[in-house]
C-alpha positions in Angstrom: 0.0 0.0 0.0 1.2 3.5 -0.9 0.7 6.0 1.9 1.5 9.6 1.0 3.1 11.7 2.4 5.3 9.9 5.0 3.6 12.0 7.7 0.2 10.9 6.7 -0.2 8.2 9.5 0.6 10.8 12.1 -1.7 13.4 10.6 -4.6 10.8 10.6 -3.9 9.8 14.2 -2.8 6.3 13.2 0.2 6.4 15.4 -2.1 6.8 18.5 -3.8 3.6 17.5 -0.6 1.7 16.9 0.9 2.9 20.2 -2.1 1.5 22.0 -1.7 -1.8 20.2 2.0 -1.9 21.1 1.1 -1.3 24.8 -0.6 -4.7 24.8 2.2 -6.8 23.4 3.7 -9.4 25.7 6.9 -10.5 23.9 10.0 -9.1 22.3 9.3 -11.3 19.3 5.8 -9.8 19.1 7.1 -6.3 19.3 9.6 -7.0 16.4 6.8 -8.6 14.4 4.6 -5.6 14.9 7.3 -3.1 14.1 8.1 -5.0 10.8 4.4 -5.3 9.8 3.4 -3.9 6.4 -0.2 -2.9 5.5 -2.1 -5.5 3.4 -3.7 -4.3 0.2 -5.6 -7.3 -0.9 -9.1 -8.3 0.2 -8.1 -11.8 1.1 -5.2 -10.8 3.3 -7.3 -8.1 5.0 -10.2 -10.5 5.6 -7.8 -13.1 7.0 -6.3 -10.7 9.5 -9.6 -9.1 10.5 -11.2 -12.6 10.9 -8.5 -13.8 13.3 -8.5 -10.6 15.4 -12.4 -10.6 15.5 -12.3 -14.2 17.0 -9.8 -13.2 19.6 -12.0 -10.2 20.4 -14.8 -12.6 21.2 -12.5 -14.8 23.2 -11.3 -11.9 25.3 -14.9 -10.8 25.9 -16.8 -13.9 26.5 -14.6 -17.0 26.8 -12.5 -18.5 29.6 -9.4 -16.4 30.1 -6.2 -17.5 28.4 -3.2 -17.2 30.6 -1.0 -15.0 28.4 1.9 -13.3 30.2 5.2 -11.8 29.2 6.8 -14.4 26.8 10.6 -15.0 27.1 12.6 -14.2 24.1 14.4 -17.5 23.0 15.7 -16.2 19.7 19.2 -15.8 20.9 19.1 -19.3 22.5 18.0 -20.9 19.2 21.1 -19.3 17.5 23.3 -20.4 20.4 22.3 -24.0 20.2 22.7 -24.5 16.5 26.4 -25.5 16.6 26.9 -29.2 17.6 28.1 -29.5 21.2 26.8 -26.1 22.3 25.1 -25.9 25.7 22.5 -23.8 27.5 22.8 -22.9 31.2 20.1 -23.4 33.8 18.6 -19.9 33.5 18.3 -20.2 29.7 16.6 -23.5 30.1 14.1 -21.9 32.6 13.3 -19.3 29.9 12.8 -22.0 27.3 10.6 -23.9 29.8 8.5 -20.8 30.3 8.2 -20.3 26.5 7.2 -23.9 26.1 4.6 -23.7 28.8 3.0 -20.7 27.1 3.1 -22.5 23.8 1.5 -25.6 25.2 -1.2 -23.5 26.9 -2.1 -21.7 23.7 -2.0 -24.8 21.7 -4.3 -26.7 24.1 -6.7 -23.8 24.4 -7.4 -23.5 20.7 -7.2 -27.2 20.0 -10.3 -27.5 22.2 -12.0 -24.6 20.4 -11.3 -25.2 16.7 -14.9 -24.9 15.7 -15.5 -21.8 17.8 -12.4 -20.0 16.6 -11.4 -21.5 13.2 -9.2 -18.5 12.0 -7.2 -18.3 15.3 -6.9 -22.0 15.5 -5.6 -22.1 11.9 -3.0 -19.5 12.8 -1.8 -21.6 15.8 -2.0 -25.0 14.0 1.8 -25.0 13.2 2.6 -25.1 16.9 4.4 -28.3 17.7 3.9 -30.4 20.9 6.9 -29.7 23.1 5.6 -31.7 26.1 8.7 -34.0 26.0 11.1 -31.1 26.2 9.0 -29.4 28.9 9.1 -32.6 30.9 12.9 -33.1 30.5 13.6 -29.5 31.7 11.1 -29.9 34.6 12.7 -33.0 35.9 16.3 -31.6 35.5 16.2 -27.9 36.4 15.0 -26.4 39.6 13.4 -23.0 39.9 16.7 -21.2 40.5 18.3 -22.7 37.4 20.3 -25.4 39.3 20.4 -29.1 38.4 18.0 -31.3 40.3 19.1 -34.6 41.8 16.4 -36.2 39.7 18.1 -35.2 36.5 19.9 -38.6 36.5 20.4 -41.6 38.7 24.1 -41.1 38.5 23.9 -37.6 39.7 21.7 -38.8 42.6 24.3 -41.4 43.5 27.1 -38.9 43.4 25.3 -36.3 45.6 24.3 -38.9 48.1 28.0 -39.9 48.4 29.0 -36.3 48.7 26.6 -35.8 51.6 28.0 -38.9 53.3 31.6 -37.8 52.8 30.9 -34.2 53.9 29.2 -35.5 57.1 32.3 -37.7 57.9 34.6 -34.9 57.1 32.8 -32.4 59.3 32.8 -34.9 62.1 36.6 -35.4 61.8 37.2 -31.6 61.5 35.1 -30.9 64.5 37.1 -33.4 66.6 40.4 -31.8 65.4 39.0 -28.3 66.2 37.8 -29.2 69.6 41.3 -30.7 70.4 43.0 -27.5 69.1 40.7 -25.3 71.2 41.3 -27.4 74.3 45.1 -27.0 73.7 44.7 -23.2 73.3 45.6 -23.3 69.6 42.2 -22.0 68.4 39.3 -20.0 69.6 36.8 -20.3 66.7 34.4 -23.2 66.8 33.4 -23.6 63.2 35.3 -25.3 60.3 35.4 -23.4 57.1 36.4 -23.7 53.4 39.6 -22.4 51.8 40.9 -23.2 48.3 38.0 -25.6 47.9 39.0 -27.7 50.9 37.5 -27.9 54.4 39.9 -26.5 57.1 40.0 -25.3 60.7 41.2 -21.9 61.9 44.4 -22.0 64.1 46.3 -19.1 65.7 49.3 -18.3 63.6 51.8 -18.8 66.4 50.5 -22.4 66.9 50.4 -23.5 63.3 53.4 -25.9 63.8 51.7 -27.6 66.7 48.8 -28.9 64.5 49.6 -31.7 62.0 48.3 -30.7 58.6 48.6 -28.4 55.6 48.2 -24.6 55.6 45.7 -23.7 52.9 45.3 -20.0 53.6 45.8 -17.1 56.2 43.6 -14.3 57.4 44.2 -10.8 56.2 45.8 -9.8 59.5 48.0 -12.8 59.5 46.9 -13.7 63.0 45.0 -16.8 61.8 46.0 -19.6 59.5 43.6 -22.2 58.0 44.9 -25.7 58.3 43.7 -28.9 56.7 44.4 -31.6 59.4 46.4 -34.5 58.1 43.7 -36.9 59.5 41.2 -35.2 57.1 43.3 -35.3 53.9 41.8 -38.5 52.5 38.2 -37.4 53.1 38.9 -34.0 51.6 40.4 -35.7 48.5 37.4 -38.0 48.2 35.0 -35.1 48.5 37.0 -33.1 45.8 36.8 -36.2 43.5 33.1 -36.5 44.0 32.7 -32.8 43.2 34.6 -33.3 40.0 32.3 -36.2 39.2 29.3 -34.0 39.8 30.5 -31.4 37.4 31.1 -34.0 34.7 27.7 -35.5 35.2 26.0 -32.1 35.1 27.7 -31.4 31.8 26.5 -34.7 30.4 23.0 -33.8 31.6 23.1 -30.4 29.9 24.5 -32.0 26.7 21.6 -34.4 26.7 19.0 -31.6 27.2 20.8 -29.4 24.5 20.8 -32.3 22.0 17.0 -32.9 22.6 16.4 -29.2 21.9 18.8 -29.0 19.0 16.9 -31.8 17.2 13.8 -29.5 17.2 15.3 -26.0 16.6 13.3 -25.6 13.4 10.0 -26.2 15.3 11.1 -23.8 18.1 11.9 -21.1 15.5 8.5 -21.7 13.9 6.8 -21.5 17.3 8.5 -18.1 18.0 7.0 -16.7 14.7 3.6 -18.2 15.3 3.4 -16.9 18.9 4.7 -13.5 17.8 1.9 -13.3 15.3 -0.7 -14.4 17.9 0.7 -11.8 20.3 0.2 -9.1 17.7 -3.3 -10.3 16.9 -4.2 -10.4 20.6 -2.9 -6.9 21.1 -5.0 -5.6 18.2 -8.0 -7.4 19.6 -7.5 -5.7 23.0 -7.3 -2.2 21.3 -10.4 -3.1 19.2 -12.3 -4.0 22.3 -11.4 -0.7 23.9 -12.9 1.0 20.8 -15.9 -1.4 20.5 -14.4 -2.1 17.1 -16.2 -4.2 14.5 -15.2 -5.8 11.2 -16.9 -3.9 8.4 -18.1 -5.1 5.1 -15.3 -4.9 2.4 -15.8 -4.3 -1.3 -13.6 -4.4 -4.4 -15.1 -1.3 -5.8 -15.2 2.4 -4.6 -18.3 2.2 -2.4 -17.6 4.0 0.9 -20.4 3.8 3.4 -19.5 4.8 7.0 -22.2 4.4 9.6 -22.1 5.7 13.1 -18.3 5.9 13.1 -16.3 7.4 16.0 -12.7 8.7 15.4 -10.5 6.1 17.1 -7.7 8.5 17.9 -10.0 10.8 19.7 -11.5 7.9 21.7 -8.1 6.5 22.7 -6.9 10.0 23.7 -9.8 10.4 26.1 -9.4 6.9 27.4 -5.7 7.5 28.0 -6.7 10.4 30.2 -9.4 8.3 32.0 -12.0 10.6 30.6 -14.7 8.0 29.9 -17.5 10.6 29.5 -15.6 12.4 26.7 -14.7 9.0 25.1 -18.4 8.1 24.9 -19.4 11.5 23.7 -17.3 11.5 20.5 -19.7 12.6 17.8 -20.5 9.7 15.4 -20.0 10.2 11.7 -22.1 8.8 8.8 -21.0 9.3 5.2 -22.0 7.5 2.0 -20.1 7.7 -1.3 -20.9 5.6 -4.3 -19.5 5.1 -7.8 -21.8 7.9 -9.0 -20.9 10.2 -6.1 -17.2 10.1 -5.3 -16.6 13.6 -4.0 -17.7 15.1 -0.7 -17.4 18.8 0.3 -17.3 19.5 4.0 -17.9 23.0 5.3 -18.4 24.5 8.6 -16.9 26.7 11.4 -13.5 26.3 12.9 -13.2 23.4 15.3 -16.4 22.0 13.9 -15.0 18.6 13.2 -14.3 18.9 9.4 -10.7 17.6 9.7 -11.7 14.9 12.2 -14.3 13.6 9.7 -11.8 13.5 6.8 -9.2 11.9 9.0 -11.6 9.2 10.2 -12.0 8.0 6.6 -8.3 7.7 6.0 -7.7 6.2 9.5 -10.2 3.5 8.9 -8.4 2.6 5.7 -5.1 2.3 7.5 -6.7 0.3 10.4 -8.3 -2.4 8.3 -5.1 -2.7 6.2 -3.4 -3.7 9.5 -6.2 -6.0 10.6 -7.6 -3.7 13.3 -11.4 -3.6 13.6 -12.9 -0.1 13.5 -15.3 1.8 15.9 -18.4 2.0 13.7 -21.7 0.2 13.0 -21.4 -3.3 11.4 -23.3 -1.9 8.4 -20.2 0.1 7.4 -18.9 -0.9 4.0 -15.3 0.1 3.0 -13.3 -0.4 -0.2 -9.9 -2.1 -0.1 -7.5 0.7 -0.7 -4.2 0.3 -2.5 -3.3 4.0 -1.9 -4.1 6.5 0.8 -3.2 10.0 -0.1 -3.5 12.8 2.5 -3.3 16.6 2.5 -4.5 17.7 5.9 -3.2 20.7 8.0 -0.5 23.2 7.3 2.9 21.8 6.4 5.4 24.5 5.5 8.8 23.5 4.3 11.6 26.0 5.2 14.1 23.9 3.2 12.2 24.5 0.0 11.0 27.9 0.9 7.4 27.0 0.3 4.4 28.9 1.6 1.6 27.0 3.2 -0.5 27.3 0.0 2.5 26.1 -2.2 2.9 23.1 0.1 -0.7 22.2 -0.4 -0.3 22.5 -4.2 2.8 20.3 -4.1 0.9 17.6 -2.2 -2.2 17.9 -4.5 0.0 17.5 -7.6 1.5 14.3 -6.2 -1.9 13.0 -5.3 -3.3 13.7 -8.7 -0.3 11.9 -10.3 -1.0 8.9 -8.1 -4.8 8.9 -8.4 
């Protein structure tokens, strides 16, 4: 669709409508999809968009609520996992799990309502079933992004052994510390960790009186941290188990990454499908604010607007919480046929002439983006391939044009395009 001049959408108030739609988007992918959206200029495309949005309007008004919250952006993760052997960390997997949960909810919701919402169901039909991936992440990753014991039987065995060794080690360390305290070599009563090994704090002047290995010293130098010789073997066993744990966690993450990698194409498709749904849902929410309807469309030039309210005015009042003014926007009725294609509007300043003209152009832009309009259902609009606008004063200092000359320039371009 050709829209002239570039400032036309702003002049018509279309940006106000688009800003309201954008405020309802729940995903970065949806925001990108919306920003990249181009107006449709064929009747089939417009009908398809409007039909889907109209169904979602009905869903939002009358059906059970669909849990639709902020959707994690997994686009970067999809790229990250493409190379063989690449991994995702626990937090990334939690984001993916949240994305999958939303996808599964939407998929299930519309699968049970295919006859009720055929257009929306068709849009969402390409969504794959990611239940297996969701289950794999759920059994492996805890809510903080850590790896659960249940992720594998081997990890469970390793961690049980670690608990046992750490318990034995703490018992041995506590005995050594109590002995050192009794001998006057230490005052603190709690073992600690230095350099990854469990140690006891000993006064620096007594460090040669305790058999063991110095692992660290305090900042003041008054305390040294000694690993008692009697605890060396247990410490070594615990370190070996920790290394085994790290290796097993890596194997688990590799397994999860491989499962995801085998379905990256389906995940990329799901991102696109849910982004399109996010946009359609946002348009439906704006349309519901406006009491928007899907008008009749025609391939000719018939323009019949019945009880139309200017969407930009309504949204401005609603943004200011001025419901009374929003409801009092004066409705417009206009009828142009093939035999009567020109309308002359006259009246006093601030009488609504510009708003009336802008409403016609704004409706053309809205339906080309699949946004229902605030008018009576009897409204009949043509499918525009061009919207040409000359509204308001637009002086150009650069070209030294007067207001009148600027209008003439616009009208010349519009005549060339008409």
